[in-house]
PAKOLKE-537813 format. One record per residue (C-alpha): residue in three letters; residue number from 1; z, y, x. Coordinates in nm, 2 decimals. Each point is the difference from the previous one (the first is absolute). Layout:
<pts>
<pt pami="ALA" fivo="NUM" z="Z" y="Y" x="X"/>
...
</pts>
This chain:
<pts>
<pt pami="MET" fivo="1" z="7.28" y="12.79" x="10.25"/>
<pt pami="ASN" fivo="2" z="0.25" y="0.24" x="-0.15"/>
<pt pami="TRP" fivo="3" z="0.26" y="-0.08" x="-0.27"/>
<pt pami="ILE" fivo="4" z="-0.21" y="0.16" x="-0.28"/>
<pt pami="SER" fivo="5" z="-0.27" y="-0.27" x="0.05"/>
<pt pami="THR" fivo="6" z="0.24" y="-0.29" x="-0.03"/>
<pt pami="PRO" fivo="7" z="0.01" y="-0.19" x="-0.34"/>
<pt pami="GLY" fivo="8" z="0.37" y="0.06" x="-0.02"/>
<pt pami="ALA" fivo="9" z="-0.05" y="0.38" x="-0.02"/>
<pt pami="THR" fivo="10" z="-0.21" y="-0.03" x="-0.32"/>
<pt pami="PRO" fivo="11" z="0.30" y="-0.02" x="-0.25"/>
<pt pami="PHE" fivo="12" z="0.17" y="0.29" x="0.17"/>
<pt pami="LEU" fivo="13" z="-0.32" y="0.22" x="0.00"/>
<pt pami="VAL" fivo="14" z="-0.08" y="-0.09" x="-0.37"/>
<pt pami="ALA" fivo="15" z="0.36" y="0.09" x="-0.10"/>
<pt pami="ALA" fivo="16" z="-0.02" y="0.33" x="0.20"/>
<pt pami="PHE" fivo="17" z="-0.32" y="0.09" x="-0.17"/>
<pt pami="ILE" fivo="18" z="0.14" y="-0.07" x="-0.34"/>
<pt pami="MET" fivo="19" z="0.32" y="0.19" x="0.07"/>
<pt pami="PHE" fivo="20" z="-0.18" y="0.31" x="0.14"/>
<pt pami="SER" fivo="21" z="-0.27" y="0.00" x="-0.27"/>
<pt pami="VAL" fivo="22" z="0.25" y="-0.02" x="-0.29"/>
<pt pami="THR" fivo="23" z="0.23" y="0.25" x="0.16"/>
<pt pami="GLY" fivo="24" z="-0.28" y="0.25" x="0.05"/>
<pt pami="SER" fivo="25" z="-0.12" y="-0.04" x="-0.36"/>
<pt pami="LEU" fivo="26" z="0.35" y="0.05" x="-0.13"/>
<pt pami="LEU" fivo="27" z="0.06" y="0.30" x="0.22"/>
<pt pami="LEU" fivo="28" z="-0.32" y="0.16" x="-0.13"/>
<pt pami="ARG" fivo="29" z="0.12" y="-0.05" x="-0.36"/>
<pt pami="VAL" fivo="30" z="0.33" y="0.16" x="0.09"/>
<pt pami="ALA" fivo="31" z="-0.18" y="0.29" x="0.17"/>
<pt pami="GLY" fivo="32" z="-0.18" y="0.07" x="-0.32"/>
<pt pami="GLN" fivo="33" z="0.33" y="0.04" x="-0.18"/>
<pt pami="HIS" fivo="34" z="0.13" y="0.27" x="0.24"/>
<pt pami="HIS" fivo="35" z="-0.10" y="0.36" x="0.09"/>
<pt pami="GLY" fivo="36" z="-0.03" y="0.21" x="0.31"/>
<pt pami="TRP" fivo="37" z="0.08" y="-0.11" x="0.35"/>
<pt pami="GLN" fivo="38" z="0.19" y="-0.31" x="-0.12"/>
<pt pami="ALA" fivo="39" z="-0.32" y="-0.12" x="-0.17"/>
<pt pami="VAL" fivo="40" z="-0.20" y="0.07" x="0.32"/>
<pt pami="LEU" fivo="41" z="0.25" y="-0.19" x="0.21"/>
<pt pami="ILE" fivo="42" z="0.01" y="-0.30" x="-0.23"/>
<pt pami="PHE" fivo="43" z="-0.38" y="0.01" x="-0.02"/>
<pt pami="MET" fivo="44" z="-0.03" y="0.00" x="0.39"/>
<pt pami="LEU" fivo="45" z="0.24" y="-0.30" x="0.01"/>
<pt pami="GLY" fivo="46" z="-0.21" y="-0.19" x="-0.25"/>
<pt pami="ASN" fivo="47" z="-0.31" y="0.07" x="0.19"/>
<pt pami="LEU" fivo="48" z="0.16" y="-0.11" x="0.33"/>
<pt pami="SER" fivo="49" z="0.11" y="-0.32" x="-0.17"/>
<pt pami="GLY" fivo="50" z="-0.36" y="-0.05" x="-0.12"/>
<pt pami="PHE" fivo="51" z="-0.13" y="0.06" x="0.35"/>
<pt pami="VAL" fivo="52" z="0.24" y="-0.26" x="0.14"/>
<pt pami="ALA" fivo="53" z="-0.11" y="-0.24" x="-0.28"/>
<pt pami="ALA" fivo="54" z="-0.37" y="0.04" x="0.09"/>
<pt pami="THR" fivo="55" z="0.07" y="-0.05" x="0.37"/>
<pt pami="THR" fivo="56" z="0.21" y="-0.31" x="-0.07"/>
<pt pami="LEU" fivo="57" z="-0.29" y="-0.14" x="-0.22"/>
<pt pami="THR" fivo="58" z="-0.24" y="0.06" x="0.29"/>
<pt pami="LEU" fivo="59" z="0.23" y="-0.19" x="0.24"/>
<pt pami="THR" fivo="60" z="0.05" y="-0.28" x="-0.26"/>
<pt pami="LEU" fivo="61" z="-0.37" y="-0.06" x="-0.03"/>
<pt pami="ARG" fivo="62" z="-0.05" y="-0.06" x="0.38"/>
<pt pami="GLY" fivo="63" z="-0.11" y="-0.36" x="0.04"/>
<pt pami="ARG" fivo="64" z="0.10" y="-0.11" x="-0.35"/>
<pt pami="HIS" fivo="65" z="-0.19" y="-0.09" x="-0.31"/>
<pt pami="PRO" fivo="66" z="-0.07" y="0.33" x="-0.17"/>
<pt pami="ASN" fivo="67" z="-0.03" y="-0.14" x="-0.35"/>
<pt pami="LEU" fivo="68" z="0.35" y="-0.14" x="0.01"/>
<pt pami="ILE" fivo="69" z="0.15" y="0.30" x="0.17"/>
<pt pami="TYR" fivo="70" z="-0.15" y="0.25" x="-0.25"/>
<pt pami="ALA" fivo="71" z="0.11" y="-0.22" x="-0.29"/>
<pt pami="VAL" fivo="72" z="0.36" y="-0.04" x="0.12"/>
<pt pami="CYS" fivo="73" z="0.04" y="0.36" x="0.12"/>
<pt pami="LEU" fivo="74" z="-0.16" y="0.18" x="-0.29"/>
<pt pami="GLY" fivo="75" z="0.11" y="-0.24" x="-0.27"/>
<pt pami="GLY" fivo="76" z="0.35" y="-0.02" x="0.13"/>
<pt pami="GLY" fivo="77" z="0.01" y="0.38" x="0.03"/>
<pt pami="PHE" fivo="78" z="-0.13" y="0.05" x="-0.35"/>
<pt pami="CYS" fivo="79" z="0.25" y="-0.25" x="-0.16"/>
<pt pami="LEU" fivo="80" z="0.30" y="0.15" x="0.19"/>
<pt pami="LEU" fivo="81" z="-0.11" y="0.36" x="-0.09"/>
<pt pami="GLN" fivo="82" z="-0.01" y="-0.09" x="-0.37"/>
<pt pami="LEU" fivo="83" z="0.35" y="-0.15" x="0.02"/>
<pt pami="MET" fivo="84" z="0.14" y="0.29" x="0.21"/>
<pt pami="SER" fivo="85" z="-0.16" y="0.26" x="-0.24"/>
<pt pami="ARG" fivo="86" z="0.18" y="-0.18" x="-0.28"/>
<pt pami="VAL" fivo="87" z="0.33" y="0.01" x="0.19"/>
<pt pami="PHE" fivo="88" z="-0.01" y="0.35" x="0.13"/>
<pt pami="PHE" fivo="89" z="-0.20" y="0.19" x="-0.26"/>
<pt pami="LYS" fivo="90" z="0.09" y="-0.21" x="-0.31"/>
<pt pami="MET" fivo="91" z="-0.37" y="-0.06" x="-0.06"/>
<pt pami="PRO" fivo="92" z="-0.04" y="-0.26" x="-0.27"/>
<pt pami="LEU" fivo="93" z="-0.22" y="-0.31" x="0.05"/>
<pt pami="THR" fivo="94" z="-0.16" y="-0.16" x="-0.30"/>
<pt pami="SER" fivo="95" z="-0.03" y="-0.38" x="-0.04"/>
<pt pami="TRP" fivo="96" z="-0.36" y="0.02" x="0.12"/>
<pt pami="GLN" fivo="97" z="0.10" y="0.20" x="0.31"/>
<pt pami="TRP" fivo="98" z="0.27" y="-0.26" x="0.08"/>
<pt pami="PHE" fivo="99" z="-0.27" y="-0.27" x="-0.05"/>
<pt pami="GLY" fivo="100" z="-0.23" y="0.19" x="0.24"/>
<pt pami="ILE" fivo="101" z="0.26" y="0.03" x="0.27"/>
<pt pami="THR" fivo="102" z="0.08" y="-0.37" x="-0.04"/>
<pt pami="MET" fivo="103" z="-0.37" y="-0.09" x="0.03"/>
<pt pami="ILE" fivo="104" z="-0.04" y="0.21" x="0.31"/>
<pt pami="ALA" fivo="105" z="0.30" y="-0.17" x="0.16"/>
<pt pami="ALA" fivo="106" z="-0.13" y="-0.34" x="-0.10"/>
<pt pami="GLY" fivo="107" z="-0.34" y="0.08" x="0.15"/>
<pt pami="MET" fivo="108" z="0.17" y="0.09" x="0.33"/>
<pt pami="ILE" fivo="109" z="0.18" y="-0.33" x="0.00"/>
<pt pami="PHE" fivo="110" z="-0.32" y="-0.19" x="-0.08"/>
<pt pami="LEU" fivo="111" z="-0.18" y="0.17" x="0.29"/>
<pt pami="GLN" fivo="112" z="0.27" y="-0.10" x="0.24"/>
<pt pami="VAL" fivo="113" z="0.01" y="-0.36" x="-0.12"/>
<pt pami="SER" fivo="114" z="-0.38" y="-0.03" x="0.00"/>
<pt pami="ARG" fivo="115" z="-0.03" y="0.10" x="0.37"/>
<pt pami="ASN" fivo="116" z="0.19" y="-0.31" x="0.12"/>
</pts>
Protein backbone atom coordinates (compact mmCIF):
# COMPACT_ATOMS: atom_id res chain seq x y z
CA MET A 1 0.00 0.00 0.00
CA ASN A 2 1.41 3.40 -0.96
CA TRP A 3 0.97 6.65 0.93
CA ILE A 4 -1.71 7.94 -1.47
CA SER A 5 -4.07 5.14 -0.38
CA THR A 6 -3.75 5.95 3.32
CA PRO A 7 -6.56 7.89 5.02
CA GLY A 8 -4.07 10.50 6.24
CA ALA A 9 -3.29 11.48 2.64
CA THR A 10 -6.88 12.54 1.94
CA PRO A 11 -6.71 16.08 3.40
CA PHE A 12 -3.40 16.70 1.62
CA LEU A 13 -4.77 15.50 -1.72
CA VAL A 14 -8.00 17.49 -1.36
CA ALA A 15 -6.04 20.64 -0.50
CA ALA A 16 -3.69 20.04 -3.44
CA PHE A 17 -6.64 19.64 -5.83
CA ILE A 18 -8.30 22.82 -4.59
CA MET A 19 -5.03 24.78 -4.78
CA PHE A 20 -4.16 23.65 -8.33
CA SER A 21 -7.74 23.99 -9.56
CA VAL A 22 -8.14 27.54 -8.27
CA THR A 23 -4.66 28.54 -9.42
CA GLY A 24 -5.34 27.21 -12.91
CA SER A 25 -8.64 29.05 -13.16
CA LEU A 26 -7.12 32.31 -11.95
CA LEU A 27 -4.21 31.98 -14.38
CA LEU A 28 -6.60 31.46 -17.28
CA ARG A 29 -8.40 34.66 -16.32
CA VAL A 30 -5.08 36.51 -16.16
CA ALA A 31 -4.06 35.07 -19.55
CA GLY A 32 -7.21 36.56 -21.04
CA GLN A 33 -6.07 40.00 -19.92
CA HIS A 34 -2.69 39.81 -21.68
CA HIS A 35 -1.53 39.66 -25.29
CA GLY A 36 1.14 37.90 -27.28
CA TRP A 37 3.63 35.44 -25.85
CA GLN A 38 2.95 36.54 -22.30
CA ALA A 39 -0.68 35.44 -22.68
CA VAL A 40 0.41 32.13 -24.20
CA LEU A 41 2.84 31.45 -21.35
CA ILE A 42 0.26 32.26 -18.67
CA PHE A 43 -2.30 30.15 -20.57
CA MET A 44 0.13 27.21 -20.61
CA LEU A 45 0.76 27.58 -16.85
CA GLY A 46 -2.99 27.66 -16.20
CA ASN A 47 -3.51 24.51 -18.23
CA LEU A 48 -0.60 22.77 -16.51
CA SER A 49 -2.13 23.64 -13.15
CA GLY A 50 -5.48 22.27 -14.35
CA PHE A 51 -3.83 19.05 -15.48
CA VAL A 52 -2.18 18.62 -12.06
CA ALA A 53 -5.58 19.29 -10.43
CA ALA A 54 -7.25 16.60 -12.53
CA THR A 55 -4.47 14.14 -11.74
CA THR A 56 -4.71 14.95 -8.04
CA LEU A 57 -8.48 14.39 -8.12
CA THR A 58 -7.94 11.00 -9.73
CA LEU A 59 -5.49 10.03 -6.99
CA THR A 60 -7.84 11.36 -4.30
CA LEU A 61 -10.68 9.16 -5.54
CA ARG A 62 -8.66 5.95 -5.12
CA GLY A 63 -10.33 3.85 -2.46
CA ARG A 64 -12.38 6.71 -1.08
CA HIS A 65 -16.08 7.56 -1.15
CA PRO A 66 -16.53 9.42 -4.47
CA ASN A 67 -19.60 11.43 -3.39
CA LEU A 68 -17.70 12.95 -0.48
CA ILE A 69 -14.52 13.54 -2.47
CA TYR A 70 -16.35 15.23 -5.34
CA ALA A 71 -18.37 17.39 -2.97
CA VAL A 72 -15.41 18.55 -0.91
CA CYS A 73 -13.03 19.02 -3.85
CA LEU A 74 -15.39 20.73 -6.27
CA GLY A 75 -17.38 22.61 -3.64
CA GLY A 76 -14.23 23.78 -1.87
CA GLY A 77 -12.64 24.75 -5.16
CA PHE A 78 -15.72 26.72 -6.21
CA CYS A 79 -15.96 28.59 -2.91
CA LEU A 80 -12.27 29.45 -2.86
CA LEU A 81 -12.33 30.51 -6.53
CA GLN A 82 -15.17 32.94 -5.84
CA LEU A 83 -13.31 34.43 -2.88
CA MET A 84 -10.00 34.67 -4.75
CA SER A 85 -11.72 36.27 -7.76
CA ARG A 86 -13.07 38.89 -5.41
CA VAL A 87 -9.63 39.50 -3.91
CA PHE A 88 -7.53 39.50 -7.09
CA PHE A 89 -9.95 40.83 -9.70
CA LYS A 90 -12.19 42.97 -7.46
CA MET A 91 -15.26 41.08 -8.70
CA PRO A 92 -18.21 42.03 -6.52
CA LEU A 93 -20.37 39.41 -4.85
CA THR A 94 -24.03 40.13 -4.16
CA SER A 95 -25.75 39.08 -0.96
CA TRP A 96 -27.26 36.11 -2.79
CA GLN A 97 -23.86 35.03 -4.05
CA TRP A 98 -22.44 35.19 -0.53
CA PHE A 99 -25.43 33.17 0.62
CA GLY A 100 -24.74 30.58 -2.10
CA ILE A 101 -21.08 30.28 -1.13
CA THR A 102 -22.11 29.87 2.51
CA MET A 103 -24.64 27.17 1.61
CA ILE A 104 -22.07 25.23 -0.42
CA ALA A 105 -19.60 25.42 2.46
CA ALA A 106 -22.33 24.30 4.89
CA GLY A 107 -23.22 21.41 2.60
CA MET A 108 -19.61 20.25 2.58
CA ILE A 109 -19.56 20.32 6.38
CA PHE A 110 -22.85 18.40 6.61
CA LEU A 111 -21.53 15.72 4.25
CA GLN A 112 -18.45 15.27 6.42
CA VAL A 113 -20.46 15.12 9.65
CA SER A 114 -23.01 12.70 8.21
CA ARG A 115 -20.39 10.15 7.15
CA ASN A 116 -19.47 9.41 10.79
